[in-house]
N, C-alpha and C positions, 0 to 999 in steps of 0.2 A: 629566032629565039629571044624572048625579053631578057634583056640583061638587067641585073640587080645593080640598084643604085646607091652608091656609097658618098656620104658627106664625110670629107676627111677635114679636120680642124687641126691646123699646125699653128703652134704657139711659138712665140719668140725663142724661148730656150731650145726648141728643137731645131728651129732654123739657124740657129747660132752654134749649135751643139754646145750650149753652156759656154761660150767665149763672148768676145765683144763685137764679132762681126759675122755676117751672113756666111754660112757654109755652102760654097757650090757643091761640094762633095755630097753633102746631105739632100740638097735640091736634086741632084743627080740620082742619088739613091732612091728618092721618092718617084721621080720619073721612070726609072726602071722598073720599078714594081708595078706602076700603072700600065707602063706598056705590055709587061707581062700578062697582066690581067684584063686587058682591054676587051677581050673577045667575050668575057663573061659578065664584066662589070663596068659601069659607067661612073666617072668620078666628078663630083662638084668639091672644089676646095675652099675652104674659109681660111684665110691666112693672115696671122700677124706678122710683125717684122718691119714694118715700114720705118719706125723710129730706130730699130737697130740698124737698118741699112743706111739711114742718113748719118747716124753717128760715126760710120766709117769715113765719112768724107768731109764733115763741117762739125765745127764747134760754134754754137751760135751765141753771140754777145747780146745780152739784152737784160733789163733789171725788172722785166714783166712777170707774171705769175708762171710757175713751173708748168702749169698746163698748156698755157699759151705757147711757150718753147715747145713742148712736145707736139702741139698742133702744127707747129710750123715744121718741125723735124719730119713729121708724118707727111707732110706736103713735099718735101724734097726727097723722102726715101721712097715713097710709093712708086715713082717711075723706075728707080734702081731696082727695087725689089721684082717688079715686074719684067724688066729686062733680064735679070738673072733666071727667073722662071722660064721666060720665053726662049733664051738662047740654050739652056740645059735641055728643055723639053723637046725643042726643034730637032735637036741632034738624034733624039730617040724617035722621031717621027710622030711628035705629039704637038697640037695646036693649043694655044690658050688664049683667053680673052679676060678682061678686066671687068668687075663689076664692083661699084662702091655703094653700099647701102648704109642706112642708119635706122634707129628703132622706129623713128616716126614713119618710115615706109611700110612697117608691119601694121601699123594701126589704121590705114585706110584701104578699104576693100578693093578700089580700083588700082591701087598701086600695087598691092599684093598680087592681083590678076596680071599686072603689067610685068612684075618681077618673075612670076612663074612662067609666063608665055615666052619672054625673051630668054630665059636660062634654057627652057625645054627645047628651043629652036637651036641654040648654040650646042647642045649636048646631042640633039639629033643630026647634026652636022659635024660631030667629033671634034668640037671644041671644048676645052676643059674650062669652065668658068672659075676664075680665081676671085673670090670675094674678100673684101676687107670692109670695115667700117670707114665711113667717110669722115675721117678725123678731122679735117679742117674745119668742119661745121658741127660736129658731134663730140662729146667728151666722155661719155658715158664708160665706153669700153677702155679709153685711156685710164680712167680712174679706178675701175672696178673689175673688169672681167676678163681682159686679153681675148676677147672674141668668142668666149666660151658659149655665153649666152645668145650671140647672134648666130652660131653655129647650131644651137638648139632650135632656135625660130626658123632658121633657113631649112634645116633638115624636115621640120615639121611642114613648112609650107610646100616643099618640093616633094614630099612623100618619099624620103629616102628609105631604103631598107635597113641601112646600118649607118649610124654615127660614129666614126673612129676619132676619138681625141687624143691626139699624141702629145705627151707630156714627157718629164724628165725622171720617171719612176715606172717601176713595173706594175702600174695600176694603183689602186688604192690599199695601203697597208693597215692591218689592224692597228688599233691605237697601242694596244699592249705590247707590240713588237717594235715600235718605233724607236725605242732606245736601244735596241739590240744591233749587233754588227750586221745582221741579216734579217731585215723586217719581213714579215709574212703577208703576201698579197691574199686580198679577200677576191677570189677568183670568179664566183657567181653570186649575183644579187638580184633577189625579186622584190624585196621590201626596202624602198629608199628611206623610208622612216627609221630602220634599223641601221642603214649604212650611215644617216646622219650622225649617229652616236660615235661614230669612229672617226670623224673628220676633226683635224686641227684648224687653227686660224692661220698658218703660215703662207706667205705669198711666195711665188717663184723668183728666181733671181733677175731675169731680164724682163719677164712678163709681169702682168698685174693680177693674174689669176693664181687662185691656189685650188685645192680640192673642191672647196665649197661651191665655187663658180662652176666646177665640172659638173658637181651633183645638180646645181640648177638646170643645167643644159640637159642632162639625162633625165630630169623630172619632165622638161618640156618634151623630150623626145618619147619618154614613155607613155605620156598622156596621148601621143600621136600613133601610139603601136610600133615604135621604133627602137630596136635594140641599140644600146650603146656600148662601145668597147673602150676603155681607157689603157692605152698602151705606152710602152716606151718608146719615144720617137728617136731617142739618141742612138738606138742600136741599129745596125744595117737589117734591111729586109723586114722591118717591124709590122708591115701589113701582111705581107704573105706568110711570114711564120706565125702570125695570129691566126691566119685563116687555116692553116695546116697544122694547128695545135704544137706548134715547135717553141713557143715562148710562154712566158707567164704573164697575165694581164687580167684586168677586172671586166667581166662581162655583166652589163645589166639589162636583165630581161625586159622585153617589151610587156606592156599591160594586157 
């Protein structure tokens, strides 16, 4: 049976559960869901969190630009982040691999082919590729998107069936309801230009993305015929609950 392919994007806020350190419990929660779904679905993960992982261990003293500090923190944190994934997933019988990409990798046809071939081999052999931007040489995601755009590009390149973007809200809220105690989620979207009118400019606490960058990722995915789900990654079982219609989230239909 052909498995459906899910590109799962995990932002820093999800992985830290809105705290100042990576949550092993959240990574275990994600692993348990993947283990429960592995007979029907294959997963590729785009994960932020390297900088958050480093900040648990070090405070860099330097008078250079903030972006340079963040690149250095990413270099320190990436191995720690991968170790946490590896340890928690291995206990669930899941195997992981690391892939570091940058935007320039998507601009060259031969590199695109190489990425696709390598990740397809990993997935075929039951390894879960965990992709992050190569932050030590690239700065775009640190500055702007918290890996949202990278997730959209990767989902498109790898012909995913669903792009799931985990964030810290129950999807995208209507602008009119944002000031209320219980904001209203926009549950189904076909026209992204209409959705754009509902988006604010705010950024997330630990990440660099806001809803704008998630819409850009969904736009890339939609053009490739891929459905996007924006779900609340802070809740337990956010993947399986979305699949079973047990949670509220935003579904952006494929074109």
